[in-house]
N, C-alpha and C positions, 0 to 999 in steps of 0.2 A: 344613668340603668337600673333597670330594677334587680333585684337575687332571681326573679324567675327564669329568665335569661343562662342566667348563672350555672342553675340546675339541671336547665334544658341541655345545657353547656355540656356537662360532664356526665348529664345521661344519654344522651347519643352517643358518645364514646361509649362507654358499658355498654349499651344496647350492641353497636357495630360491633364491639369487640365477642359477642351472643353470638352478635351473624356471621363472625368467620370463624369462630370456635362451628359453629352448626355445619356452616360451609365446607370446614376440615374434613367434620366427621362424617359426612353425608360421600367426600371424594374417596378417604381409607373404605369406605361401607363399599364402594363399586371397581376400587383399584386392588381390596385384598380381600373380596367376598370371598368366603369359607369356598369348599368344593362339595360340603356334604348340606344337605336341604337344610335350611332353616328356615321355621314358622313366624309369618308376620307378623305373629304378636311380639317376638323377638327383635326386629328389626325396632318395632314401635315402641318398645316399649326402654329400647335401646336411643332412640332418640329421646325419649322423654325423660329419664336418667340424666342425658347427657343433656340436655336442656339446665334441671336441676339443679346439678354442679357448676355448668357456667354461668347463671345468669351468681352464687353463689362468690362464681371467682370472682367474677366481674364486677362485683356489689365490694367482694376487698380491694381487686384491684384498684379501683378509679376512686376509692373511699380518701387518696391523700388530695387528689385533685379536687373532688368535691369539697373539702375543706380548705384548699388552699382558696377556692373563687368564693366560700360565701363569707371565710370571714376578715376576707380586706374588702375598705370603702367604699361607697360609690366613686369618691374622686381615683380614687384608683386603679381600682377596674376600668373607668373610662378611659383612663390615660394612654396614651399609644404605643409608649414607652414596655407597660406593662402586658400590653396587647401580643404585642411583640415578643418578649419574654415565654406569655402564654403558649403562641403557637411555635417556638422554637422546642420547646418542653415536650409538648405533646407527641411533636412533629418525630424526633430523637426517640420519644415511646413509644410511638409506634414503627419505625423501623427497625427497632430490637422485636417487638410482638411477632409482626411481620413476618420477621425471619428468621425466629422461633418457629409460627404454624409450616411453615415453610418446611423447616429441618426438622420438624416431629414427623413428614412424611415421609424421610429421607430416614430416620429412624425407624419410625415402623416397620418399611421395608425389610431393615436390617435384620428384626429383633420380632418385628408379630406383637408391637408392643408399645404401649404410651412410653412419655418417659418412666424410667425408674431408676432402681439404685443404680444401675451399668450407665444414667443418662450424669447422677453423680458423681460416682466415681470418675465416668469420666471427665470432669470436669475441674482434676485432682493434677489433670498433664494436660494441658491447657497445647502447647506448640505439637505436638502427636496427633493431638484431634484435630486442632482447627490445618494445620498443613494438609491432615491426609481425606479431609471437607474440602480440599484447594485442590487436592490431587486430581481426586476422585469427582468432584461436580465443577458445574462451568459457573462459582459461583460470582465471577464479576456481571456477569449477566442476569444472575438470580436475584444478585443484591441490589443492581439496579431496577429491576422488577421490584423490590421492595423497596424503593426511596419513592418509585411512581406509584407505586401502593399508597402507603404513609402519604404521601401528597393530597391525595382526591379523599384520604379517610380525615385528613386533618382540614381540608376547604370543605366538607361537607360537617365539620359538627361547625365549624363557625356561620355555615350556610341559615344551622337551626335554629342559630340566635339574633339573628336580624330584624325579626318579626317584635316588634316593644307589646310586653304585658301591662297591662295595668291591674290597678285593686288588690295589691301586693300586702300582706304584711306580715310582721315578724317572720319577715324572711330565714333569721337560723334558725329556726326552728325544725325544720326540713334539713340540716347538719344531723340534731338529731334524730330524726327520724332516719337519715342514711345510713348512719352507723349503726342504728339497733336492727334494720335489715342485716347489714351487714354482719351484724355478729350472728342474730340466728339462722342467716342460712348459711354461715361457714360452721356453727354449731347442727346446723340441720344434713349436714354433708357424713356419708356413711358409706367404706367404702365397699365394704357387704351390698351397698345398692347393686352396684357395676358386677356382681357375680350370680345375675339369675340368668343365665342361659346357659348351657348344655355345652356351646362353641364359645370357647374359650378368646378367639374371635374378635364375635360379637359384644363382649362384654370389654375387649379392650377399648373396642370401638365405642362402645357409650360411654366410657372412659373422661376427665380432662384432665392432662395435661398434668397443669397447677395443682392439682385433686394430687392426684396420681407420686411426681416428685415431693410430694410437703409427706407424704404418705411413709414413701422410700425413705426419706431423712428424717424423719423419726423413729422408725422401725429401724435402723440401723444394730442398734442394741436391743433385742427384743427381752424385755420380760418372759422368759418362756410359759411357764408356768403360770400367767397371766391372762394368754393368750393361745396354747394349745393343751389338748388333755394330758391329764398326766393321774399315777398313781403314785399310793404310797413310799417314801420315799424308798426301803428296803423292798417290798416287792420290784420295781422296778429295776434293782442291781441283782434282785434273784434268778428278773423271767432273762432281762439279759444277758449274767452268766451261759443260763440253761441253752439259749442262742448260741451264742461262742462256745462251748466247750467244745474240742478235738478231742481224734483220740491216742495223739501223742503232743498235748497241750497239757498243763499244770496249772494251777490258778496259785499265786505267792503272795500275792498282798490282800488285807483285809477287806472285808463283804462290798463296799463299797470304793472295789474299784477292776478292774476287769487286766492288772497285770497278773501276766502269766510266761511261764516258759515254753517255749518247744522244742523238741528233741531233733536230736538229730548227730550225725557220726561228726566228730571234732578231727578225724584225721580226714576229710574231705580235703581237696585245693580248696585256696581261695579265690574262684573264678571270678575273674573281672565281668564287670558291668557297664553298660553304657544305652542311656536310656533315653529316644531320642523322642522326644515330645513334639506332638506336630499338629501345629495352628490348625483348627478349623478341619483334620483330614477326616470327617463322618465316613462312614460304611457307604450311603449314599453313592460315592464314587467310585468304588472297588467293583471290581467284575471281578474279582474269586470270591464275592459274596452275592451273584445270585443280580449284580446291578445289569440292565441289559447293555447299557453301556460304559464302558470302561474309561477313566481318563485315568487307571494307574496300569498300566500295563507293565512295566517295568517290577513293582511292591507283590502285580498278581503271578508273573512268574517266579520273585524268589517264596511267595508263601507257597505255590502248589508246590514247589521241587524239594525244597530243603529247609523249610519252616515251621511250627505249629502254630498255625492260624488262630485263635479264637472267634468264634461266630456267632456268640449270643456276648456280648460284652454288652453294657449301656457305660455312657454319662451319668456324674451323678447331678451336672448340673450343664450351662448351659455360657461357661464362663472360664477363661484360662484360670480365674485362681480358685474355681470350685476343681477344676482338674488336679490342681497344683494341691489342696486340701486331701482331694479323695487318693491319689496317685503316693503322693510321700509321705502324707500321714494317715490311709485309712481311717479314718472320721467322718463322720456320716454328715449329710450337709442342712447344717441348722438353716432355719430362719432365718431372715437377717441378715445381716454380710457374713460371707468366706472367714471364717480365721486366719487366714493370710490377712484380712486389712482390718480386723478387731486389734482391740491391745490388749491383750494377755498370752501373746504365741508368742511368748519370749525362748520358750523351754519345754518346745513339744517333742512330742516320741514321733520321730520317721524313720523310714529306709534309710535314708545316711546313716542317723545317726545310729540305729545299730549295724551298718557295715562300720562305721567308724572304731564303735568302741569296740568291733572283729579284729582291728591293725589294717583297716584299709585308708586307701585317701579319698579324699572324695572331692568334685567340682561341678560347679555349673556352670558350661557354657551357654550366656542369652546372648543372642542375637540382635537385642536391643538395646536401651537403658536400664539398667538395676534396676533405678527408681520409678518404674510402669510397675501399676500392679504390685507395688512393695518388694517385687522380686528377690532384691539382693536382699533386704534388709530380711528377711523371714528366713529365706536359703543362710545364708550365713550365722544366723540366731540361732537354727534348727538342726546341725552336722552337715552342712556340707562347708569344707575347710578353705576351699579356694572358689573365688569367683570371679567369671569372666564378663563381658559386655563389651556395650557399643566400644566402647573408648581405646578398650585396647586391639583396636583389630587396624592396623597400623595404613595399609592398602587396601580396603576392602574394594574388591570386584566392581559392588553395587551395593546399592544402599536405598529405601525408601525414607520416609518420615520414621517411621516404625523399629530399621535398623540393617543391620545387613541383610544379603540375599543367603539361600540357605547352602551353597556352594560356598559361600565363605562360614558357616559355618559350621559347617563335617569338616574342612581339611582343618582349621583349629580341632576340634576334636581329635583328630587324627593326630596333630603334631603331639596333645597333650597324651592323650595314648601313649605315642610310641617313648613319651620321658617319661612316660610312669613304669614301663615298662622298663627300661634302663636302666631304672633307675630301682629295678626289682623289689616293688611295691604291686601289690593287688589295690584295682581302682573302683571306684564308684563315678562314673562319671552323668551327668544327666547337662540334653541339654533340649532347648526349646525356639523352636524355627516363629520367623515371622512372614514370613513371604507369600503364605494362603492369606491376606486380607489385605483390605482396601490398602490405597487404587489397584488391588489385585498386578503391578508390574515385577518385572524381571530380568533379568541379563537378556538384551537380543544375539540372534543366532543358538541358542539352548533347545530350542523345539520350534516348531514349522510357523505357530501362533506369531501374530502381534503381539509383541507387550502393550503399544503403546492402543491395544481393544478393551483395555484393565477390566477384563470379564473375569470371572473365578472358576469357569472352569480353565481357563487356562493357569492360571495360577495352581490350582491346582496338577495339570502335563507337567509345572515348572518342576511342582516340590514332586514328583512322582519321578523327573529327570533327575533329579540335585535325588535322594536317594536312592536309587542306583549306582550313579553316580558316586557312591559314599559308599557302596557295600562291594563294587568292585574294585573302588581301591584298597577295602580294607581288608579279603583276602590276600593281599598280597601284606600284609603287615607280617609279622613276628608274633603279634600280641592271639592273632584270630584266635588258633588252636584254642587256647584259652581264658575267652575272654566270652560272656553271651550277650547279646544284639537284638535290643526292643525297640517297635516300632509302633509308638500309642497315639493316638489322637488325645488333646484336651477336651475336645467336645465338637457333638454337630457341627456344621457349615451354616446351617440352617434352623431355627425355632417356626415351626407349622404342628399347625394339629389343634382339635378340640378342646382337647380336655386341659384343667385346669394346669397339670404337669402333664405337657407333649412328649409321652415317653419315645413314642416314633420317631421323632428327629433327634432320640439322643443315642444311638446306634453307632457303636464306634468300635472298631478293628484291635484286633492287638495280636504282634506275628513277630516272634520270639523263634532266635536263626541261630548258626554256632555251630559248629560239630562240636562244642563242648558236650553239647544238651540236647543237640537234633543228628538225630542216628540215620533219621526218616520223617518223610513231612507226615503231617498227622491235624488232622479237626480236632479242634475242640468245642461241646456244644455246647458242653456248662455251661447254666444263667452264672452269669454275675455283671459287678459293677465296677467302676475301678477301687473301691475299697477295698478289695479283690486281687490289686492288681501287685501290693508293694509283698504278703503272704506269700502269693503265687511262686512268686518271682527267689523268696527269699526260701520257700520251699527246695526251689529250683539247684539251687548251690548246696544248699543239706547242708548246714553248718549248725547246732546247736543256737538258740538264742531266746532274744528273752524281751517283750515288748507288750501293748495295750490297746494291741489293733484292733478295730470291727468287723477286717475281715475274712474273707476263707480264702485256701492254700485248693486251688480250683484244679490242677491236678494229680492233687495227694489220700484226695478225701471227697471224694466225687460223691459219696453216699449223703455227708454234710447237704441239708437243707441249703439251698439256692434262695437270694433273695434281690434286690435290686431297692436301696434307698439312692430320693430324685428328692431335687430341688426344681421350683421354678418361682425367682420374684420369691414374694413370702408363705408362698406353700411346702410342705413338702410330702415326701410322697414314699410308700413301697407300692413292689410287681414284684406277682411268685405265677406261676403258672394262669393266666392269662386274664387274670386278677388285678387291679390298681386301687388300692388305698391312699385318700389323699387328705389331708390336715392341714387346713388352712386357718387364718386370723380368726379370733372368737369363736375359736373350736368347733370349726363348721367340714363338717368330715361328708368326702366325697366318694361314689364307690363306682370301681368303671370293668367291664371287662371286653374282651376279644384278644385278637390276636396282633401285636402293635408293627410287626413287620410285614403285616398282607393289609390292613386293617387301619382305620381310626377307632379307638375304644369308644366302645359307646360310654350313659353314665348308665346305670339300673338305678332302681326307685329304692328295692329293697336290700340287703346284704344276707350274701348265704352264708355258710360255716367258715369256708375260705377268708372271707371277705374281714367277718367278723375276727378270725383267727390274725388275718396280718394286721388290724386294724390293732390289735393288743401286743402285738411284734414293735406297730413301730411305734407306739408311743409308749415301751419302755425305755427303744432303743436311744431314741431323741430325747427322750428325759435323760438321760444317762450320761449321750456324749452332753446335753448343757449343761450338769452339773458337773462334770469331770473337769470341762472346759474354763465354767466361770467359777472355777475354785481351784485354778492352776496345779489340778492334778492330775491330766493328762499325760505321764509323763512317768519315770518308772524311779521310785521310791528310793529316796538317795541309802536306806541300806541297805539294797538291792542293785543298787547302781551300780555295775563293777563287768568287765570285759567278760564277754560267752569265751566257755573253755574252749582251748585251740587243740 
């Protein structure tokens, strides 16, 4: 048998991969088409760009097959055993490829994105991820269909080489041609090709998962100055310090630091605090925030009658670890990975560290495994003295692959708070829930809805039920009158919107309650983000402290210029007064306008004065954040790292 049938065999499989990728692109375009009007030219460009990416991916993916088939002798190629081996290998590869294409549809449904850094992070925790897939989808049926599809594709590949081809000379030159083509196509791919449309979903449809996941893998620790706009280092710090200066604060570090002291009353009592961080509990579910159908009646009632409700707050990203860095560290969401997942995060400034310096006991109670998302390593290295996780719940009422249900989590929190109260120690206790996560199951009998329906809306209702139950129990505890209770979402539930950073889906609630700080219900409409949470809560306690935080106290300084810092994949942004500026790889700047609460913000071709102001602010803040982190200086300097006044 001549070489050309072998080449045709490899080429046929490469082309079938391109065809399968195109079919997937068509399915995604139909199933997840945006609500906004998208020009036909954008869709045509999406498929043109996608074809370029698919061919590049196919040329590289199937190069090993071409090499294998090309370097073998005629005798080995014709041997039946060799053909059987090729069939087995090709079939196994197609089973994996088809399953990845199908799973990509599931991923797109959740994140409105091709495989990205989230997918890479999830691969680090295969137990949770694969069990979650098993519980959320009919995996046996899907896998069976993948087996059948892979068999059909493998059979089709053999059909291509059944016709003899004559007149072939120097067959191995085609291997060189294939290798050169693969290299040239790989080098021709630029991720910015898939950033042509004002509608983010169209850009994601245009992408190819192998391209996007490799881009994510190689940009986890970005050289910030190489890819994003910067200014002279001293000028960046000077601007950042001007932006972060508050009336009751004083900078105490050198010019290239944000270290400052915050005035307070050392005679104020050390109020306890519990921060209930809620998985995916975005504002879209809350009736008290104006949603037409409320899934949170218990929290709506608490927010209306006995709380401070922050009505204009945004998450800094769409991952739990982005919530961690924003809420705990008051640190900007840099492109690349969250600092929770990076390698220079062993001694960061956090709200737990601030309170520990003031004599507080600090504990993190996590419903899942402490290894997941690096939760235990990050928190125990950065101010939390005690850590409780899944293995520490002796007899949980209910659990999924992600961890114990919210009831078990909150019951354990009450036990720990009760213990600290009896010891006479002020405490800062943080919880992280997992119930509002696929497969969206929960204990039966708590709410009327069947948990086996596996619907997000039902999981939200259960989360609300568990929070209502927690507060009903906490009111009867002796620590109720001396504790600040905070309910806050780690991020929104879904990613949707046309912008590079879909800010509308980032809106989250924050409820602060407890008779120690809330004398009557109050709405707080001040614009803010998760970076402002720690300064605001420390302001409620009212004691002096020192920190390097990027956020503002939303209650004591309403005159401060508000801003929201945001991240999505490899883009960062800043929002204020219906103006959004995003900065992406290769220093790409985009400008948007509109009210994210009521509409999809629209791109504007020419920035106005506020856009340009926001661009300069974002440039300084993100550059300073990267500089502080990369040089391990987002912490108090040793000379001033001392307990706060008591």
